[in-house]
TIGU-155445 format. One record per residue (C-alpha): y, z, x; residue in one letter. Coordinates in steps of 0.05 Angstrom, whole numbers, padded with zeros to 5 digits, always signed. Layout:
TIGU-155445
YZXA;...
***
This chain:
TIGU-155445
-00301+00512-00364M;-00362+00475-00391K;-00371+00414-00346D;-00328+00403-00284L;-00362+00336-00268S;-00345+00310-00338R;-00273+00333-00329A;-00270+00294-00264R;-00297+00232-00300E;-00243+00239-00354I;-00188+00248-00302A;-00209+00183-00268I;-00215+00148-00335A;-00144+00169-00352L;-00119+00140-00287S;-00152+00074-00305R;-00134+00072-00378N;-00116-00001-00391P;-00052-00016-00427G;-00045-00048-00495G;-00047-00025-00566A;-00105+00023-00557G;-00078+00058-00495A;-00049+00118-00533H;-00111+00128-00575A;-00155+00128-00513R;-00109+00177-00478A;-00108+00222-00539A;-00184+00223-00542A;-00192+00236-00467L;-00139+00291-00464T;-00168+00321-00527G;-00235+00325-00493E;-00203+00357-00432L;-00169+00409-00476A;-00237+00425-00506S;-00271+00429-00437L;-00218+00477-00412F;-00217+00517-00477N;-00145+00500-00491H;-00116+00498-00562P;-00127+00433-00598A;-00122+00410-00669G;-00159+00357-00707S;-00096+00317-00717A;-00088+00307-00642G;-00024+00283-00609P;+00024+00252-00659K;+00095+00244-00637A;+00101+00169-00633A;+00061+00164-00569G;+00085+00230-00542Y;+00043+00293-00534E;+00102+00337-00553A;+00175+00338-00568K;+00224+00394-00556G;+00290+00418-00531D;+00314+00427-00459L;+00368+00472-00433D;+00369+00465-00357A;+00415+00479-00298R;+00404+00425-00247V;+00419+00423-00172A;+00405+00365-00126V;+00391+00377-00052L;+00399+00320-00002V;+00349+00334+00053L;+00323+00298+00115P;+00271+00247+00092A;+00222+00272+00145A;+00220+00341+00112T;+00216+00313+00041V;+00154+00273+00060R;+00118+00340+00069R;+00124+00350-00006L;+00079+00290-00020L;+00003+00285-00022P;-00038+00231+00011A;-00027+00162-00019G;+00046+00172-00037L;+00108+00156+00003E;+00183+00157-00006L;+00209+00094-00039A;+00275+00059-00024P;+00333+00089-00063Q;+00407+00073-00071P;+00440+00142-00074V;+00437+00170-00003V;+00427+00141+00067P;+00354+00126+00082A;+00347+00182+00133E;+00356+00229+00074Y;+00325+00237+00006H;+00345+00274-00057P;+00304+00331-00087V;+00324+00362-00152Y;+00312+00431-00182L;+00312+00443-00257F;+00320+00516-00277F;+00305+00509-00350S;+00290+00540-00417H;+00244+00495-00456E;+00218+00495-00527I;+00162+00446-00544F;+00133+00432-00611R;+00062+00407-00599A;+00005+00392-00646W;-00023+00462-00637F;+00042+00500-00644G;+00107+00516-00609T;+00114+00534-00535M;+00176+00572-00512D;+00182+00586-00437Y;+00224+00585-00374E;+00208+00538-00317E;+00230+00518-00247L;+00214+00445-00235L;+00222+00415-00166I;+00223+00339-00169G;+00222+00285-00115V;+00248+00221-00145P;+00237+00151-00117W;+00165+00161-00096V;+00117+00103-00093Q;+00043+00090-00083I;+00026+00069-00012K;-00028+00020-00031D;+00005-00048-00021P;-00036-00079-00077K;-00019-00026-00130A;-00004-00064-00194A;+00058-00021-00204Y;+00076+00019-00141P;+00134+00057-00173G;+00184+00087-00166P;+00160+00153-00195F;+00180+00226-00195V;+00130+00271-00160Y;+00134+00344-00176M;+00106+00385-00118P;+00116+00451-00153R;+00131+00478-00222L;+00134+00553-00237Y;+00127+00576-00309L;+00127+00644-00342N;+00078+00626-00398E;+00004+00610-00389A;-00008+00557-00443V;+00043+00505-00419P;+00022+00520-00347M;-00052+00508-00361E;-00039+00446-00404L;+00004+00416-00349G;-00051+00426-00298V;-00112+00408-00339H;-00083+00349-00378M;-00032+00320-00329Y;-00053+00344-00260G;+00016+00373-00249W;+00025+00426-00194E;+00042+00482-00243K;+00034+00555-00224Q;+00049+00620-00259M;+00111+00659-00238G;+00164+00708-00259T;+00231+00677-00276I;+00288+00727-00284N;+00352+00701-00315V;+00415+00743-00309V;+00481+00728-00342G;+00458+00674-00390D;+00517+00661-00436G;+00568+00682-00383S;+00606+00636-00334P;+00556+00652-00278T;+00481+00651-00287V;+00429+00673-00236Q;+00356+00653-00233F;+00304+00688-00191T;+00236+00654-00187V;+00177+00693-00159T;+00106+00664-00155P;+00051+00704-00188K;+00025+00755-00139G;+00082+00746-00090A;+00123+00805-00066G;+00187+00764-00057A;+00222+00707-00093P;+00210+00636-00073A;+00275+00608-00100V;+00340+00636-00127T;+00396+00597-00159G;+00466+00614-00181E;+00506+00567-00226F;+00580+00576-00241T;+00622+00543-00294E;+00686+00507-00273L;+00751+00531-00305P;+00769+00485-00363G;+00706+00443-00357V;+00660+00452-00416G;+00601+00414-00445P;+00614+00339-00455Q;+00576+00278-00478S;+00539+00241-00424S;+00586+00182-00430A;+00645+00226-00413D;+00617+00252-00347V;+00627+00194-00299R;+00579+00216-00245N;+00523+00230-00293F;+00509+00155-00293L;+00489+00162-00220I;+00451+00227-00221V;+00410+00210-00283R;+00375+00156-00243Q;+00337+00212-00207L;+00298+00234-00268F;+00295+00170-00308E;+00230+00150-00275Q;+00157+00162-00295P;+00124+00223-00265T;+00064+00215-00220I;+00009+00266-00206S;-00059+00272-00175Q;-00113+00261-00228A;-00163+00303-00190L;-00116+00363-00191H;-00141+00370-00262I;-00206+00396-00233V;-00188+00413-00161D;-00131+00463-00149P;-00130+00442-00075N;-00124+00368-00088A;-00055+00367-00055F;-00087+00381+00012N;-00140+00326+00006S;-00134+00269+00056P;-00161+00221+00004I;-00107+00182-00034P;-00108+00181-00109G;-00126+00168-00162P;-00059+00180-00195F;-00034+00193-00266L;+00033+00173-00295A;+00071+00202-00355A;+00141+00199-00383N;+00185+00260-00389N;+00242+00233-00430I;+00309+00269-00429L;+00348+00243-00489E;+00415+00257-00459A;+00452+00207-00502D;+00429+00235-00569Q;+00483+00264-00615P;+00493+00337-00597G;+00466+00329-00526A;+00515+00354-00473T;+00527+00352-00398I;+00569+00407-00365Q;+00587+00402-00291P;+00574+00467-00253L;+00577+00491-00182A;+00512+00518-00153A;+00484+00559-00096T;+00409+00551-00083I;+00370+00595-00036T;+00301+00573-00013I;+00257+00629+00013H;+00198+00625+00058G;+00148+00634+00002G;+00160+00567-00031L;+00101+00519-00027T;+00088+00465-00007P;+00134+00474+00053P;+00180+00414+00048G;+00247+00445+00032I;+00273+00483+00093P;+00289+00556+00077P;+00363+00571+00073G;+00422+00572+00027T;+00449+00506-00002Y;+00517+00500-00035R;+00518+00444-00085V;+00585+00418-00111P;+00594+00403-00184S;+00582+00336-00218L;+00658+00329-00222V;+00664+00328-00147D;+00600+00293-00125A;+00555+00238-00152E;+00495+00283-00141L;+00530+00347-00163G;+00503+00405-00203A;+00506+00408-00279F;+00476+00436-00342R;+00440+00391-00390I;+00422+00408-00462R;+00385+00354-00499C;+00321+00336-00536P;+00262+00316-00493Q;+00193+00286-00503A;+00131+00282-00460I;+00081+00226-00465S;+00007+00230-00454L;-00018+00216-00383P;-00044+00147-00366G;-00052+00093-00314S;+00004+00083-00263C;-00007+00008-00269A;+00023+00011-00340H;+00077+00063-00328A;+00142+00043-00359D;+00201+00089-00368Y;+00243+00070-00429P;+00313+00076-00400R;+00369+00082-00450P;+00428+00034-00448P;+00477+00052-00394A;+00541+00087-00414T;+00579+00043-00365R;+00559-00014-00319K;+00553-00004-00244L;+00590-00056-00204K;+00549-00088-00149V;+00578-00134-00096A;+00527-00181-00065V;+00550-00209+00002L;+00516-00275+00017G;+00493-00339-00017G;+00423-00353+00007G;+00357-00344-00032P;+00353-00271-00015S;+00423-00253-00039A;+00414-00297-00101C;+00348-00263-00118A;+00381-00195-00113T;+00439-00218-00156A;+00392-00250-00207L;+00349-00189-00219Y;+00409-00144-00225L;+00448-00192-00270A;+00388-00197-00316R;+00401-00124-00334Q;+00464-00144-00371T;+00475-00075-00400D;+00471-00039-00333R;+00503-00080-00278Y;+00565-00121-00266E;+00547-00168-00209V;+00596-00205-00163S;+00569-00250-00108L;+00612-00271-00049Y;+00592-00331-00006T;+00623-00375+00047T;+00642-00445+00028G;+00624-00481-00036Y;+00548-00485-00036R;+00493-00434-00047L;+00429-00436-00007G;+00440-00410+00064G;+00388-00445+00107K;+00362-00477+00043C;+00427-00514+00031Q;+00424-00589+00018S;+00476-00637-00008W;+00488-00707-00033R;+00527-00757+00009N;+00565-00803-00039P;+00584-00852+00017A;+00511-00864+00033K;+00476-00878-00033A;+00483-00806-00057W;+00426-00791-00009R;+00398-00721+00001V;+00417-00689+00067E;+00385-00623+00088E;+00384-00573+00144H;+00310-00585+00157G;+00243-00594+00125L;+00233-00550+00063H;+00173-00536+00019A;+00141-00477-00015F;+00073-00456+00012L;+00019-00439-00038G;+00023-00364-00024F;+00098-00360-00038Y;+00085-00319-00101H;+00152-00284-00102N;+00193-00347-00087A;+00159-00383-00145F;+00169-00324-00191T;+00243-00316-00176A;+00257-00390-00183V;+00219-00393-00248Q;+00259-00333-00274D;+00323-00369-00254A;+00301-00431-00293Y;+00286-00387-00354H;+00355-00355-00351D;+00396-00415-00329G;+00392-00459-00391F;+00404-00455-00465A;+00334-00430-00479T;+00277-00405-00436P;+00235-00463-00463E;+00284-00515-00435I;+00284-00479-00368G;+00208-00476-00367E;+00202-00550-00382A;+00248-00565-00323L;+00211-00516-00279Y;+00144-00549-00293Q;+00172-00614-00266H;+00208-00582-00207A;+00147-00575-00161F;+00085-00615-00147Y;+00026-00600-00102P;+00022-00632-00034E;-00048-00659-00024K;-00041-00686+00045Y;-00032-00632+00097N;-00054-00635+00169G;-00040-00630+00243L;-00025-00680+00298M;-00078-00665+00351V;-00074-00688+00423R;-00144-00692+00451H;-00169-00730+00512N;-00098-00757+00522G;-00092-00788+00453E;-00055-00768+00389W;-00096-00765+00325S;-00078-00741+00255Y;-00128-00689+00230C;-00125-00670+00156P;-00133-00596+00143L;-00195-00577+00103P;-00169-00558+00035S;-00191-00507-00017L;-00148-00541-00070S;-00168-00529-00141A;-00135-00538-00208A;-00095-00474-00218A;-00026-00452-00240P;+00029-00447-00189M;+00035-00381-00152P;+00068-00321-00184S;+00080-00248-00169S;+00018-00229-00208T;-00027-00281-00179A;-00058-00235-00128S;-00048-00167-00160A;-00122-00152-00154T;-00119-00080-00132G;-00132-00051-00063G;-00177-00072-00006H;-00138-00137+00006A;-00156-00140+00080L;-00230-00135+00063L;-00223-00192+00013M;-00183-00234+00062A;-00238-00226+00115V;-00291-00245+00063E;-00251-00308+00047A;-00246-00322+00122L;-00322-00320+00126A;-00327-00370+00069R;-00278-00417+00105R;-00319-00413+00169V;-00381-00431+00129L;-00344-00491+00102D;-00328-00512+00173H;-00401-00503+00194F;-00424-00548+00137K;-00372-00602+00152A;-00391-00603+00225M;-00465-00606+00211A;-00457-00662+00160D;-00414-00703+00207A;-00456-00693+00270H;-00531-00685+00264P;-00534-00658+00335G;-00497-00596+00312L;-00539-00585+00250A;-00596-00552+00288D;-00581-00478+00291G;-00525-00480+00240M;-00570-00446+00188D;-00579-00386+00234A;-00505-00382+00246H;-00491-00387+00172A;-00542-00333+00157S;-00503-00283+00199V;-00438-00297+00162L;-00473-00296+00094Q;-00500-00227+00109R;-00432-00204+00132L;-00400-00232+00069R;-00451-00194+00027S;-00435-00130+00065A;-00360-00139+00053I;-00369-00156-00020V;-00411-00093-00027G;-00356-00052+00004L;-00304-00081-00043V;-00348-00066-00104V;-00363+00004-00079D;-00290+00017-00066A;-00272-00006-00136A;-00323+00043-00165E;-00308+00102-00119D;-00237+00121-00105V;-00257+00153-00039Y;-00282+00089-00005K;-00241+00036+00030T;-00236-00002+00096G;-00288-00029+00143F;-00324+00036+00153G;-00386+00015+00114G;-00401-00046+00158I;-00451-00037+00213D;-00416-00043+00280G;-00469-00091+00305C;-00439-00146+00261F;-00384-00155+00312A;-00435-00170+00365G;-00472-00219+00319E;-00407-00255+00303V;-00392-00259+00377E;-00460-00290+00391K;-00450-00342+00336V;-00382-00361+00364R;-00405-00365+00436D;-00468-00404+00420S;-00429-00455+00380L;-00377-00461+00435A;-00430-00475+00487A;-00460-00531+00445R;-00394-00563+00429V;-00368-00560+00500Q;-00432-00592+00525A;-00428-00650+00477D;-00379-00703+00500T;-00394-00749+00441S;-00356-00706+00390L;-00300-00741+00354S;-00230-00712+00357T;-00237-00689+00285Y;-00302-00652+00298L;-00271-00620+00360W;-00212-00600+00316F;-00259-00568+00264L;-00293-00530+00320W;-00227-00503+00347T;-00212-00478+00277G;-00281-00446+00270A;-00275-00413+00339D;-00205-00386+00321T;-00229-00358+00255M;-00291-00327+00286L;-00247-00295+00339T;-00202-00265+00286I;-00265-00241+00251F;-00292-00210+00315F;-00225-00178+00334G;-00218-00144+00266L;-00290-00120+00266L;-00288-00096+00338K;-00223-00058+00331N;-00210-00048+00256P;-00138-00038+00231V;-00112-00014+00165S;-00054-00063+00169S;-00045-00125+00211L;+00024-00099+00231S;-00014-00055+00280E;-00025-00118+00321L;+00048-00136+00327D;+00054-00110+00397G;+00010-00169+00420W;+00026-00242+00424D;-00020-00280+00377F;-00052-00325+00429R;-00058-00267+00478A;-00094-00225+00425W;-00141-00282+00409L;-00157-00293+00482K;-00168-00218+00492A;-00221-00223+00438N;-00256-00282+00470G;-00224-00345+00444L;-00254-00405+00478H;-00188-00443+00489E;-00190-00464+00563P;-00133-00450+00609A;-00083-00507+00606G;-00101-00526+00535E;-00061-00507+00473S;-00102-00515+00410W;-00062-00542+00352E;-00098-00498+00302V;-00063-00440+00336I;+00002-00476+00353D;+00012-00493+00280Q;+00030-00420+00266V;+00079-00418+00324Y;+00112-00483+00302E;+00116-00464+00229T;+00153-00401+00250L;+00193-00436+00305F;+00165-00390+00359S;+00181-00414+00429H;+00192-00386+00498Q;+00254-00346+00514N;+00316-00382+00538A;+00322-00394+00613D;+00381-00351+00635P;+00398-00401+00691S;+00415-00454+00638K;+00485-00453+00609D;+00475-00447+00534A;+00547-00469+00522C;+00534-00536+00556K;+00461-00550+00541L;+00418-00556+00479L;+00351-00535+00509D;+00296-00577+00478T;+00244-00566+00533D;+00202-00519+00490V;+00130-00495+00481R;+00096-00447+00432P;+00103-00375+00454A;+00123-00304+00434N;+00095-00293+00364L;+00074-00224+00340A;-00002-00224+00330A;+00000-00186+00264G;+00052-00232+00234V;+00014-00293+00258A;-00055-00270+00235T;-00027-00253+00167R;+00007-00321+00162W;-00057-00356+00185F;-00099-00320+00132L;-00048-00332+00076L;-00035-00404+00095E;-00109-00420+00101S;-00139-00376+00047L;-00086-00341+00006G;-00055-00398-00032Y;-00062-00413-00105R;-00070-00484-00132G;-00052-00520-00068A;-00034-00503+00004P;+00037-00528-00006A;+00084-00551-00061Y;+00139-00602-00055R;+00206-00602-00090F;+00215-00658-00140E;+00288-00661-00122Y;+00326-00636-00061S;+00313-00564-00039C;+00379-00538-00065A;+00378-00579-00130Q;+00308-00552-00144T;+00319-00479-00129M;+00393-00462-00117M;+00421-00499-00178T;+00379-00457-00226P;+00399-00394-00188Y;+00472-00412-00196Y;+00466-00431-00270L;+00427-00368-00285A;+00478-00323-00251L;+00535-00356-00290K;+00498-00352-00356R;+00481-00279-00345L;+00554-00262-00333G;+00553-00253-00257A;+00615-00276-00220Q;+00600-00325-00163V;+00658-00324-00114N;+00656-00384-00068F;+00702-00390-00007F;+00694-00317+00014H;+00669-00298+00084T;+00653-00226+00101V;+00695-00202+00160T;+00688-00126+00160G;+00653-00065+00132L;+00692+00000+00127E;+00653+00064+00135L;+00672+00137+00126A;+00637+00204+00134G;+00575+00222+00174A;+00503+00241+00163G;+00484+00246+00090E;+00557+00233+00072H;+00564+00168+00111R;+00585+00116+00061R;+00615+00047+00051L;+00686+00052+00028V;+00710-00020+00034G;+00691-00092+00049V;+00737-00140+00083Q;+00733-00214+00068L;+00770-00277+00086Q;+00786-00319+00025R;+00780-00389+00054Q;+00815-00422-00004A;+00846-00403-00070E;+00812-00432-00132V;+00861-00455-00185K;+00823-00423-00242G;+00809-00358-00206G;+00759-00338-00153P;+00698-00339-00198G;+00714-00404-00234N;+00700-00457-00182Y;+00651-00509-00208Q;+00610-00528-00147P;+00559-00580-00171L;+00562-00656-00166V;+00599-00680-00228V;+00570-00749-00244P;+00501-00753-00273D;+00460-00788-00220L;+00406-00838-00241A;+00336-00809-00247N;+00362-00738-00242N;+00360-00688-00300P;+00429-00682-00331P;+00418-00607-00336E;+00402-00600-00261L;+00459-00626-00219H;+00456-00625-00143D;+00506-00599-00092W;+00560-00642-00058P;+00574-00658+00014L;+00648-00641+00006D;+00684-00592-00040P;+00722-00614-00101D;+00791-00611-00070W;+00824-00617-00138S;+00799-00547-00158Q;+00834-00515-00098L;+00906-00493-00091V;+00933-00539-00036D;+00869-00579-00038G;+00902-00640-00007D;+00922-00598+00053W;+00851-00575+00065Y;+00825-00646+00059R;+00879-00677+00103D;+00869-00624+00157H;+00793-00635+00155H;+00779-00562+00142I;+00704-00550+00145D;+00690-00485+00108F;+00621-00479+00140F;+00646-00486+00212D;+00657-00415+00238S;+00675-00444+00306W;+00739-00473+00277R;+00754-00420+00226A;+00821-00406+00260G;+00846-00475+00240E;+00847-00454+00167N;+00916-00424+00168T;+00917-00417+00093K;+00859-00367+00092A;+00879-00298+00066Q;+00848-00229+00075P;+00816-00195+00015V;+00792-00124+00010R;+00740-00096-00038L;+00747-00021-00050E;+00690+00025-00068H;+00698+00056-00136G;+00744+00001-00159Q;+00713-00065-00139D;+00642-00041-00127F;+00597+00019-00135D;+00541-00010-00093L;+00540-00066-00042C;+00483-00111-00018V;+00492-00143+00050L;+00456-00209+00049G;+00490-00242+00109V;+00440-00274+00157P;+00424-00237+00221L;+00456-00290+00266G;+00524-00280+00232A;+00524-00204+00230L;+00560-00197+00298P;+00619-00235+00267L;+00630-00177+00219I;+00676-00122+00244E;+00635-00058+00238S;+00597-00008+00281P;+00534-00030+00244L;+00539-00104+00260T;+00572-00108+00328Q;+00524-00081+00381P;+00574-00088+00437S;+00622-00037+00407R;+00626+00032+00440P;+00614+00064+00372D;+00556+00017+00354A;+00503+00048+00309D;+00442+00055+00355P;+00391+00035+00302V;+00429-00028+00284W;+00442-00043+00357K;+00368-00041+00373R;+00354-00088+00315M;+00408-00139+00329I;+00396-00138+00405D;+00321-00137+00398G;+00307-00191+00347I;+00310-00261+00376A;+00339-00322+00341L;+00336-00397+00351T;+00374-00459+00334Q;+00337-00511+00293T;+00344-00586+00300M;+00324-00639+00249S;+00332-00711+00229F;+00318-00755+00168Q;+00301-00829+00172L;+00305-00878+00114W;+00258-00936+00131L;+00248-01005+00100K;+00171-01010+00105P;+00127-00962+00067N;+00081-00910+00097A;+00019-00954+00089G;+00051-01006+00134A;+00077-00959+00187L;+00023-00905+00190I;-00051-00917+00202A;-00107-00876+00171G;-00103-00818+00124A;-00039-00805+00086Q;+00008-00756+00120R;+00046-00710+00073G;+00064-00648+00113L;+00042-00636+00185L;+00061-00603+00250T;+00042-00601+00324C;+00069-00670+00342F;+00110-00680+00405A;+00164-00629+00422Q;+00219-00615+00404P;+00206-00646+00335E;+00134-00627+00321P;+00138-00620+00245S;+00140-00678+00196Y;+00144-00690+00122G;+00139-00753+00080D;+00196-00743+00030F;+00194-00813+00000T;+00193-00788-00072P;+00265-00765-00062L;+00287-00837-00055V;+00277-00847-00130A;+00331-00794-00142H;+00381-00827-00095E;+00422-00889-00111E;+00404-00943-00062W;+00418-01017-00072Q;+00354-01059-00076P;+00309-01064-00040P;+00327-00995-00011G;+00281-00950+00031P;+00206-00946+00021H;+00193-00888+00068L;+00235-00825+00079L;+00213-00786+00141S;+00236-00716+00158Y;+00226-00686+00227F;+00244-00616+00249T;+00237-00567+00306G;+00273-00513+00344A;+00303-00495+00411S;+00286-00436+00455V;+00287-00364+00433A;+00341-00313+00448G;+00414-00303+00429K;+00448-00371+00418P;+00523-00375+00429P;+00571-00347+00377L;+00641-00371+00360P;+00691-00358+00415S;+00636-00360+00468D;+00637-00435+00481C;+00701-00463+00452G;+00715-00492+00383P;+00684-00560+00399D;+00616-00530+00416Y;+00582-00556+00351P;+00608-00626+00364Q;+00584-00626+00436R;+00515-00602+00417I;+00511-00652+00361Q;+00526-00708+00409A;+00470-00683+00455Q;+00423-00681+00396W;+00437-00753+00376V;+00422-00774+00447A;+00359-00732+00449K;+00333-00761+00383V;+00346-00831+00409T;+00307-00816+00472Q;+00251-00779+00435W;+00240-00834+00384L;+00240-00886+00439G;+00184-00848+00473E;+00144-00827+00412N;+00157-00872+00352Y;+00096-00916+00368A;+00051-00855+00376K;+00068-00832+00306F;+00082-00896+00269Y;+00016-00928+00289D;+00003-00973+00230G;-00014-01047+00235G;+00055-01069+00211A;+00093-01019+00255A;+00144-01053+00301P;+00122-01066+00372R;+00189-01048+00403T;+00239-00992+00394F;+00293-01043+00378A;+00248-01068+00322G;+00239-00996+00297F;+00314-00987+00295L;+00320-01051+00255D;+00271-01020+00204D;+00321-00964+00190L;+00359-00973+00125V;+00434-00979+00132V;+00476-00994+00071E;+00547-01020+00067G;+00556-01029+00142E;+00535-01083+00191S;+00511-01044+00252I;+00456-01054+00302T;+00416-01017+00354G;+00424-00941+00364P;+00483-00941+00316A;+00433-00951+00260R;+00400-00886+00281L;+00466-00849+00280E;+00476-00874+00208W;+00414-00833+00189Q;+00420-00757+00181H;+00414-00719+00247L;+00433-00646+00252I;+00432-00594+00308A;+00444-00529+00270D;+00484-00482+00313V;+00521-00446+00258E;+00508-00371+00265P;+00490-00363+00192S;+00436-00416+00199N;+00401-00389+00260L;+00327-00377+00249Y;+00302-00306+00256V;+00240-00299+00300L;+00181-00251+00301S;+00168-00236+00374Q;+00118-00184+00397P;+00145-00114+00391G;+00206-00134+00350S;+00181-00127+00279T;+00186-00051+00283A;+00261-00059+00295L;+00273-00089+00226R;+00308-00046+00174L;+00283-00038+00103G;+00327-00057+00043Q;+00351+00014+00034A;+00354+00033+00108E;+00426+00015+00126S;+00440+00087+00142G;+00501+00082+00097V;+00505+00108+00026K;+00518+00052-00024G;+00499-00005+00024L;+00433-00042+00012L;+00406-00099+00054L;+00370-00165+00040C;+00349-00225+00080G;+00289-00251+00118D;+00311-00207+00176W;+00296-00143+00138T;+00228-00111+00135R;+00178-00141+00087T;+00103-00149+00090D;+00113-00218+00122L;+00166-00199+00173N;+00183-00271+00190C;+00233-00324+00174G;+00215-00360+00110C;+00240-00366+00039V;+00183-00322+00014E;+00205-00265+00060A;+00277-00276+00040A;+00262-00276-00035T;+00217-00215-00028T;+00272-00178+00008S;+00322-00196-00047G;+00274-00172-00101M;+00262-00107-00063L;+00336-00095-00055A;+00346-00104-00130A;+00288-00058-00144R;+00315-00005-00097A;+00378-00005-00140I;+00350-00014-00210S;+00273-00007-00209N;+00270-00080-00227E;+00236-00129-00219P;+00174-00090-00238R;+00125-00134-00200A;+00137-00156-00128V;+00076-00190-00098W;+00049-00163-00032R;-00006-00193+00010P;-00037-00125+00020G;-00052-00131+00094F;
***
């Protein structure tokens, strides 16, 4: 070895090798230098084989062990973790063993050797900002009986190769035995015996049905520790990375390649290292009898040069048959899963099942033909500027949903527009004022999944951005109030020095793979930040001349400085570590200056955006009362801090984006059109009623799904055309909206459903649909994999030990989740008004805001939608949306309160809105031309086609108390986020999960969390989509 330090530099350079046309040449040069440094054979020609270091032939007997995930994790080095996978329950994980004879033809000659390879598939990089986290195959141990391939594997790839003796007995006979003994060991580490099945010989891969499943285990890039090239003990290092990726391609579909199912017995002895496979004897059934059975594979193979994990890409061959995937649900999460699977047209056959005749879940909206084809929605919907995954998925749907991607892109570019006017309603000194939020808006593309893929250290960068925002507040306060200018320079100096320290840490961490976190910041900074905050608070609180807006800016600065102080005083690696606290309680524990009895809107905004209120009063009868006496409460501090940082600092282009059309027309119509164009079957009128399970432990699996077919479609279950048929004025003819009522003419006995007023979305009256019929989906016939995308609130309506926590046989993990995660009912209303906003509202324009009077604190000006409705002149000139939520807990489910419960609650809501507007309309609509009386305000409401007066005009608007279980909003209370299940953590083989109730980095109810979950579920099945944005903290 000539220069170990140079070898280390090369190893790191390989791990950072940028992609592109020159990637292979750079890798060839670097690995060639490594070969020279380690005195390995090399030729002047260098690696040649079309981007691969070597090509050869493989003859391997393969056994798959399904082991407890906790033990498999011991096989991984720092920085790697087990990734979601679709083949076994999440408490387990597959590990495969290849006992092989390999012949490789490399540039320096031919290698001929035996090898035992132990592989852990579905491994990913822990760093949440990894450009490509995986999945990968990590190989914790490889034993070889020849030195050259062993040394090349270590010194060029960082693989954990060691020398050993491999004795093969009986090769060519029906039973073959392998004994693998590490060099220098007195006893074998692994033995394996493989036996042929009578009458079952070698076959093509297409003829062995279960090979389609098991091949997923090794059709992933390999990952290894780059520093193992120079450090044989790298596995034991606590420092994560850097990592190398390579492709080991098994060309199982080539002519002459064969698969032969075998039975196997594997014995693991105590000498196997690292210790992650428990010693003992494992009997592995054949590939005929099990999806992860044993087999022999003989095929060509090729190995690429090592390179950056960010550019790893395994070239999977076309599937020999399509896997059938049933997606249960019709919201954004289920549709995202279905979209990314359906895009892989050669690999998956996707069928989506959803209740009723509209997609969207809580994002549903519809057109009312009796009222000017107006848009009616469940609430107030917009995309925030950090919704990178939601934007990406919707854009992909536009690209796939129309005749060409260019047509879809043109429609997408007109589907959203930035909201410039965002703010809060602030109640200070007994008066309401509108305070615009300071904006960092800048011309930039809309968010995308790659918008923030900047590498690691995301929390450091977020804190640095927080410091910049505090400095902006300081400047605004000093400019507006000369009395505060004195001393601001000193305060700003502290934050500037802290910013510089953080930027230095980020730069150092980018240069040195060993550095990360807050460790390089002097602890005294926390004290300095505290002094700045307390000094500013003392001056503000002593100055009674401050305007409401300056006071509001100070509350924001104090909140941000408190977050700063809290993270510096008690650093965390992830904000999820704070989720045991309530957000406000955590802020106050770190010195927030909010006095007792006050509730600062800058903090309340996070609670209201996530509908977080106090728990329901058990003395109130939920069946009789819609509880609207609410206040902000019970929000996990980690969730809230992350939301605050992303909402304030993490957006791209603008803090929020509005839909050009209705929510569903803008996002769900392209989802539907894309799914249809990609060949997925969308089955409307199907409600999930049961999940059938069989087996236990690693063999627990989903064997059937029970559904209720609400109505029979004349053209077949997947042929219902759900969109509004007429082209509406000022609406793109390619982008139709969704209707209020179904098209009865497409249904068998449609007149009966219409005449009996069957509401397909009313689960409280589902029993009135006497024409509904049971349908059963069977595993292996109707689906190979199933994704459960039913909302959390509706899960207890599904017959299953997973979803019904009151059952004696309830699954304890699911029970804790369903019982432990609170929900709430949302309430909203829309008003179409004759005057415009300038006449009714004084001061700055109000686009989106929150923190107004309970229970409807959130508001949006949706007037641009009026242009897409069909009003008679003069029509409305202002469209106001208000929304809010009830208390937290477990709202009633069907059968609890009688079938008329929704109607009773709706009547209460109409009365409450009438009362609320009577008390608050003048406080909000404070413009010079606003009516002086509530009766005058009611007269300003637009009513078309009817001559009605007084409160009846309000009832003609759109008011909705959403009590339907599938529309309940999932909350993020302290201590509850740890109860969420990941997308591959159902505990049941073949059952994946998606929805905003599953675990994501956001862990809250929003379309970004829902879409992210859907993308992760698709990736757990298929390794696609490749990029899923993560905030990184």
